[in-house]
DRENSEGU-623441 format. One record per residue (C-alpha): x, y, z; residue in one letter. Coordinates in pm, 1 decimal. Layout:
BEGIN
- xx,yy,zz,res
- X,Y,Z,A
...
END
This chain:
BEGIN
- xx,yy,zz,res
- 11442.4,6755.0,16427.2,X
- 11243.8,6987.0,16195.3,X
- 11407.1,6825.2,15889.6,X
- 11320.7,6480.2,16027.0,X
- 10949.5,6564.7,16056.6,X
- 10945.3,6713.6,15706.8,X
- 11082.6,6384.4,15573.8,X
- 10816.9,6190.1,15767.2,X
- 10539.7,6417.4,15632.5,X
- 10667.2,6373.6,15276.1,X
- 10669.0,5995.9,15315.6,X
- 10312.4,6001.0,15450.0,X
- 10198.9,6201.3,15147.5,X
- 10367.9,5955.7,14914.2,X
- 10215.7,5658.1,15092.5,X
- 9864.0,5803.5,15076.8,X
- 9883.9,5894.9,14707.0,X
- 9764.2,5653.8,14438.4,X
- 10030.4,5414.9,14308.3,X
- 10046.5,5359.7,13934.3,X
- 10142.6,5008.1,13831.9,X
- 10360.5,4937.3,13532.8,X
- 10170.2,4849.6,13213.4,X
- 10039.6,4498.2,13250.9,X
- 9816.0,4262.1,13056.8,X
- 9462.8,4207.6,13182.8,X
- 9162.8,4007.5,13073.4,X
- 8835.0,4199.5,13104.5,X
- 8523.6,3981.7,13140.1,X
- 8171.3,4122.8,13122.4,X
- 7923.8,3947.4,13354.2,X
- 7583.4,3999.1,13194.7,X
- 7354.6,3903.6,13484.1,X
- 7570.1,4067.5,13751.4,X
- 7618.7,4390.8,13556.8,X
- 7989.5,4390.4,13640.4,X
- 8326.9,4350.0,13469.2,X
- 8588.1,4116.1,13618.0,X
- 8956.4,4205.3,13580.5,X
- 9206.0,3917.4,13559.5,X
- 9583.5,3961.9,13557.7,X
- 9770.3,3781.4,13277.8,X
- 9982.1,3562.9,13293.6,X
- 9924.0,3526.5,13669.4,X
- 9564.6,3422.4,13590.5,X
- 9430.3,3578.9,13908.6,X
- 9122.7,3793.0,13965.4,X
- 9256.1,4133.2,14071.4,X
- 8946.1,4350.5,14056.4,X
- 8577.6,4387.6,13978.1,X
- 8424.2,4697.1,13821.4,X
- 8091.4,4720.1,14007.8,X
- 7735.4,4729.4,13879.2,X
- 7710.3,5090.7,13996.2,X
- 7942.5,5175.6,13705.6,X
- 7840.0,4907.8,13455.8,X
- 7493.0,4759.4,13515.6,X
- 7198.8,4754.2,13268.8,X
- 7284.3,4404.4,13134.5,X
- 7625.4,4444.7,12967.9,X
- 7676.9,4222.3,12664.6,X
- 8026.9,4296.9,12537.3,X
- 8349.0,4467.3,12640.6,X
- 8614.0,4633.5,12424.9,X
- 8925.6,4842.1,12485.3,X
- 9095.3,5103.6,12270.2,X
- 9428.2,4983.2,12123.2,X
- 9628.8,5216.5,12347.5,X
- 9464.2,5064.9,12657.9,X
- 9322.0,5396.6,12774.1,X
- 8946.6,5343.5,12744.3,X
- 8719.3,5055.9,12840.6,X
- 8389.1,5031.6,12651.3,X
- 8083.0,4827.0,12747.7,X
- 7755.3,4800.0,12557.1,X
- 7439.7,4779.4,12771.2,X
- 7126.4,4609.0,12643.4,X
- 6869.1,4738.2,12891.8,X
- 6964.6,5105.8,12865.8,X
- 7047.9,5085.7,12493.3,X
- 7377.9,5268.9,12525.0,X
- 7753.9,5232.6,12552.6,X
- 7938.5,5331.5,12869.0,X
- 8302.8,5442.4,12849.0,X
- 8543.3,5418.2,13142.1,X
- 8897.8,5534.1,13197.9,X
- 9080.0,5198.5,13187.1,X
- 9349.3,5321.9,13424.3,X
- 9122.4,5451.7,13701.1,X
- 8803.7,5259.6,13608.4,X
- 8600.3,5579.3,13648.5,X
- 8304.3,5642.2,13418.6,X
- 8386.0,5898.9,13150.1,X
- 8060.6,5918.8,12952.4,X
- 7771.9,5726.0,12802.2,X
- 7640.3,5737.5,12446.6,X
- 7275.9,5639.3,12373.6,X
- 7261.1,5437.0,12051.5,X
- 6885.2,5421.1,11989.6,X
- 6844.5,5045.0,12006.3,X
- 6982.6,4720.5,12148.5,X
- 7360.1,4724.2,12089.9,X
- 7532.1,4393.7,12015.1,X
- 7900.2,4301.7,11980.2,X
- 8108.5,4618.4,11954.3,X
- 8439.8,4675.5,11776.7,X
- 8694.7,4958.5,11807.9,X
- 8873.8,5096.3,11500.7,X
- 9245.9,5029.3,11460.8,X
- 9334.7,5389.2,11550.7,X
- 9105.5,5387.6,11855.3,X
- 8899.8,5685.7,11736.5,X
- 8576.3,5513.7,11641.4,X
- 8347.5,5252.8,11791.7,X
- 8126.6,5039.9,11566.1,X
- 7796.6,4939.3,11726.6,X
- 7552.4,4702.9,11550.6,X
- 7189.6,4756.9,11655.7,X
- 7015.0,4422.1,11685.4,X
- 6657.7,4554.5,11679.8,X
- 6730.8,4826.5,11424.2,X
- 6869.8,4843.0,11072.8,X
- 7186.9,5045.7,11123.0,X
- 7546.0,5007.0,11226.3,X
- 7610.8,5311.7,11446.4,X
- 7952.4,5480.8,11440.8,X
- 8057.4,5656.1,11761.2,X
- 8338.3,5913.8,11773.0,X
- 8502.6,5845.8,12110.2,X
- 8666.2,6189.2,12132.9,X
- 8345.1,6374.1,12042.8,X
- 8145.4,6128.9,12258.7,X
- 7861.1,6102.7,12010.2,X
- 7729.7,5915.3,11706.8,X
- 7882.1,6062.1,11390.2,X
- 7757.2,5821.9,11125.8,X
- 7568.1,5505.0,11040.4,X
- 7553.0,5234.1,10775.1,X
- 7234.8,5059.0,10665.4,X
- 7291.8,4687.0,10730.4,X
- 6943.1,4552.9,10804.2,X
- 6777.3,4405.4,11111.4,X
- 6942.8,4151.1,11340.2,X
- 7313.2,4248.0,11330.1,X
- 7494.9,4052.8,11599.8,X
- 7873.8,4006.4,11582.0,X
- 8142.3,4233.3,11434.3,X
- 8508.1,4184.5,11343.9,X
- 8758.7,4412.9,11173.2,X
- 8950.5,4294.6,10869.7,X
- 9322.7,4239.9,10939.3,X
- 9407.3,4578.3,10780.9,X
- 9124.9,4756.0,10966.0,X
- 8961.1,4884.1,10645.9,X
- 8653.4,4661.4,10650.1,X
- 8409.9,4549.3,10915.2,X
- 8253.9,4205.0,10896.6,X
- 7903.3,4200.4,11046.9,X
- 7726.8,3873.6,11128.1,X
- 7346.7,3867.6,11112.1,X
- 7100.7,3646.4,11293.0,X
- 6783.2,3751.7,11111.8,X
- 6936.7,3793.0,10766.5,X
- 7145.5,3474.5,10808.5,X
- 7447.0,3639.0,10650.6,X
- 7781.8,3808.3,10700.9,X
- 7800.7,4154.4,10547.2,X
- 8128.5,4328.7,10470.4,X
- 8126.7,4705.0,10525.7,X
- 8386.0,4922.1,10351.0,X
- 8455.3,5170.1,10631.1,X
- 8591.8,5442.8,10401.8,X
- 8288.9,5426.4,10172.4,X
- 8041.6,5363.1,10454.6,X
- 7855.6,5094.1,10262.2,X
- 7812.3,4717.6,10234.8,X
- 8036.4,4581.3,9958.4,X
- 7995.1,4202.7,9997.4,X
- 7746.2,3958.8,10150.5,X
- 7797.2,3592.3,10238.9,X
- 7471.7,3402.9,10286.0,X
- 7399.1,3103.0,10510.2,X
- 7099.6,2881.9,10582.8,X
- 7097.1,2960.0,10954.2,X
- 7152.3,3264.2,11179.7,X
- 7520.5,3358.4,11204.0,X
- 7681.0,3341.7,11547.1,X
- 8054.9,3394.4,11625.8,X
- 8298.2,3389.5,11334.4,X
- 8667.3,3445.3,11263.8,X
- 8856.7,3596.1,10970.0,X
- 9188.1,3448.4,10853.5,X
- 9496.9,3675.8,10854.1,X
- 9505.0,3677.8,10473.0,X
- 9128.3,3742.6,10462.0,X
- 9082.6,3447.6,10224.4,X
- 8882.6,3234.7,10469.2,X
- 8594.7,3276.9,10712.4,X
- 8520.1,3033.6,10994.3,X
- 8154.1,3062.2,11087.2,X
- 7936.8,2916.9,11363.0,X
- 7563.3,2918.9,11295.7,X
- 7256.6,2834.8,11501.9,X
- 7160.9,2465.5,11516.6,X
- 7502.8,2353.2,11389.3,X
- 7738.3,2144.8,11605.3,X
- 8052.2,2265.1,11434.6,X
- 8134.6,2544.3,11190.8,X
- 8165.1,2629.4,10822.9,X
- 8486.7,2708.7,10636.1,X
- 8408.4,2972.1,10371.2,X
- 8621.8,3069.7,10072.1,X
- 8586.3,3448.2,10057.1,X
- 8678.3,3478.5,9687.9,X
- 8400.0,3252.7,9564.9,X
- 8166.9,3304.6,9858.3,X
- 8109.2,2929.4,9877.1,X
- 8119.8,2702.6,10181.4,X
- 8432.8,2497.0,10125.9,X
- 8381.2,2264.6,10418.4,X
- 8159.4,2185.6,10715.5,X
- 8359.0,2081.1,11021.7,X
- 8187.2,1887.0,11299.4,X
- 8285.2,1913.8,11663.8,X
- 8465.0,1603.3,11796.3,X
- 8233.0,1566.7,12096.2,X
- 7880.3,1499.0,11964.4,X
- 7564.4,1639.0,12118.2,X
- 7401.2,1413.3,12378.8,X
- 7133.1,1179.8,12236.5,X
- 6788.5,1333.6,12238.7,X
- 6917.7,1690.6,12255.1,X
- 6637.4,1936.8,12185.4,X
- 6697.5,2290.3,12066.1,X
- 6506.0,2608.0,12142.3,X
- 6556.1,2964.9,12025.4,X
- 6816.7,3106.8,11986.4,X
- 6951.7,2756.0,11917.6,X
- 7292.1,2817.3,12067.6,X
- 7466.6,2485.6,12003.2,X
- 7819.1,2627.8,11973.9,X
- 7922.2,2983.7,12058.5,X
- 8283.7,3098.3,12056.4,X
- 8565.5,3097.4,11799.2,X
- 8923.7,3223.8,11820.9,X
- 9199.1,3204.9,11560.8,X
- 9567.1,3238.2,11647.3,X
- 9751.7,3534.0,11496.1,X
- 9931.3,3315.8,11242.9,X
- 9603.1,3155.3,11138.4,X
- 9732.5,2804.2,11206.5,X
- 9511.9,2702.7,11501.2,X
- 9139.5,2752.5,11550.4,X
- 8964.2,2716.8,11885.2,X
- 8592.2,2638.6,11886.3,X
- 8358.5,2623.9,12184.8,X
- 8104.6,2344.4,12208.0,X
- 7852.0,2525.1,12425.9,X
- 7608.2,2235.3,12470.6,X
- 7880.5,1976.0,12536.7,X
- 8110.9,2178.0,12763.5,X
- 8418.8,2130.7,12546.2,X
- 8665.9,2344.6,12352.5,X
- 8818.5,2183.8,12046.5,X
- 9147.6,2301.5,11895.7,X
- 9192.6,2242.4,11522.2,X
- 9499.9,2262.4,11300.6,X
- 9444.4,2488.6,11000.3,X
- 9395.8,2423.7,10710.3,X
- 9352.1,2044.7,10735.6,X
- 9122.1,2077.8,11041.0,X
- 9288.1,1794.9,11229.1,X
- 9170.7,1787.3,11591.6,X
- 9469.7,1869.1,11812.5,X
- 9274.2,1858.3,12138.0,X
- 8919.9,1829.3,12270.3,X
- 8924.8,1986.3,12613.8,X
- 8650.0,1962.0,12878.3,X
- 8581.4,2301.4,13033.1,X
- 8292.6,2444.0,13237.5,X
- 7921.9,2445.2,13162.3,X
- 7810.1,2631.2,12850.4,X
- 8133.0,2786.7,12722.4,X
- 8039.8,3106.1,12539.9,X
- 8347.7,3301.5,12430.6,X
- 8719.5,3248.0,12374.8,X
- 9001.0,3501.8,12408.3,X
- 9377.4,3459.6,12372.4,X
- 9651.7,3624.3,12573.4,X
- 9872.0,3859.9,12374.1,X
- 10153.8,3603.2,12350.5,X
- 9897.7,3324.4,12291.3,X
- 10039.0,3127.9,12581.0,X
- 9688.6,3098.9,12727.1,X
- 9335.7,3076.3,12594.4,X
- 9047.9,3190.2,12815.4,X
- 8697.2,3046.3,12795.7,X
- 8393.3,3202.2,12963.2,X
- 8169.5,2934.7,13117.5,X
- 7844.2,3121.9,13163.0,X
- 7657.0,2848.7,13351.3,X
- 7946.0,2801.8,13598.4,X
- 8038.6,3169.5,13641.1,X
- 8400.4,3075.6,13575.5,X
- 8679.7,3132.3,13324.4,X
- 8868.5,2822.9,13207.8,X
- 9240.3,2873.7,13147.5,X
- 9385.1,2660.5,12866.5,X
- 9759.9,2616.6,12829.1,X
- 9815.6,2642.1,12453.5,X
- 10142.0,2445.6,12464.4,X
- 10012.7,2162.0,12680.7,X
- 9667.4,2178.1,12515.3,X
- 9480.5,2127.7,12841.8,X
- 9286.4,2321.7,13102.0,X
- 9519.5,2435.3,13379.8,X
- 9281.4,2634.2,13598.1,X
- 8943.8,2800.2,13649.9,X
- 8882.8,3149.2,13781.8,X
- 8558.1,3243.4,13955.9,X
- 8403.5,3562.4,13818.1,X
- 8055.5,3720.6,13818.9,X
- 7710.2,3596.6,13723.3,X
- 7681.2,3490.1,13355.1,X
- 8024.9,3574.9,13212.6,X
- 8024.0,3606.8,12835.3,X
- 8240.4,3829.7,12616.4,X
- 8605.1,3904.1,12702.8,X
- 8894.3,4116.0,12580.7,X
- 9265.0,4132.3,12667.6,X
- 9465.2,4456.1,12677.1,X
- 9781.4,4614.2,12811.9,X
- 9669.3,4870.4,13070.6,X
- 9847.4,5090.4,13321.9,X
- 9586.7,5032.5,13596.8,X
- 9585.8,5261.7,13895.5,X
- 9596.3,5076.3,14228.9,X
- 9571.8,5215.5,14581.5,X
END
């Protein structure tokens, strides 16, 4: 009988202890107005958790994850900092003040550094995630908005709204080594796998530019297949289209038509329209699953995520999330569940 009760007690301890799931893919969605992050399981396409405003809050504007899936990072506009969470337990690890309004953040390939453009300042801040502090900066001018790493991780492309340009930062040198100029503020953009082409959305433009990086010239202006409604009026910040995603092989480009509620899929390089898909109201960002079976679109006026089947080229579902969903990121994470 004593052995029996010991077995029962051991089972009770096991049942009460946290259970660690196997590594799984998740889509993390920051909800700017709610101050939360929604967690969606991929490929099940189901909401499985919400990181609350008590941990996030302060108007989050972007979400990133270290390549090993260990740390979740969220920039916060109102408190002018970045909050880091343990991706497995979703507990807050630390915050780093950045001295200004942080815009779209990017993690280095090795997961050691976080690059934070300061929209109302003139510097790109570099945060050491192990040291939990700013360890460097690069002078890039006022109005830095979006950031993307080069395919080899050696350069950071920084899109500017005020300067109406994309600046290329050599991360080893810590300086700007190339600038591509436009006639409008730069919004989301994508870099081709061979780094020979940029795809760039700008304010006021219903479509995007195709830029030859060698010459620095605009090779082509591509218009969205669904035109803006007649009589459309624009007001600052003139967000006509916001959201671009390029497949890993560089052969398909997805572009969000924010004012029309569509996502167009183009074949690269001829820019033939493969599909023009109605989604929710004001699509803002596009993310792809790791196997590129699905594309996810944040509809910030509907508080939903549209799920696009990339083989069928159609929307196959919508997932309700928090208030004003915007930026998203997929990652393989060993989440702790209870």
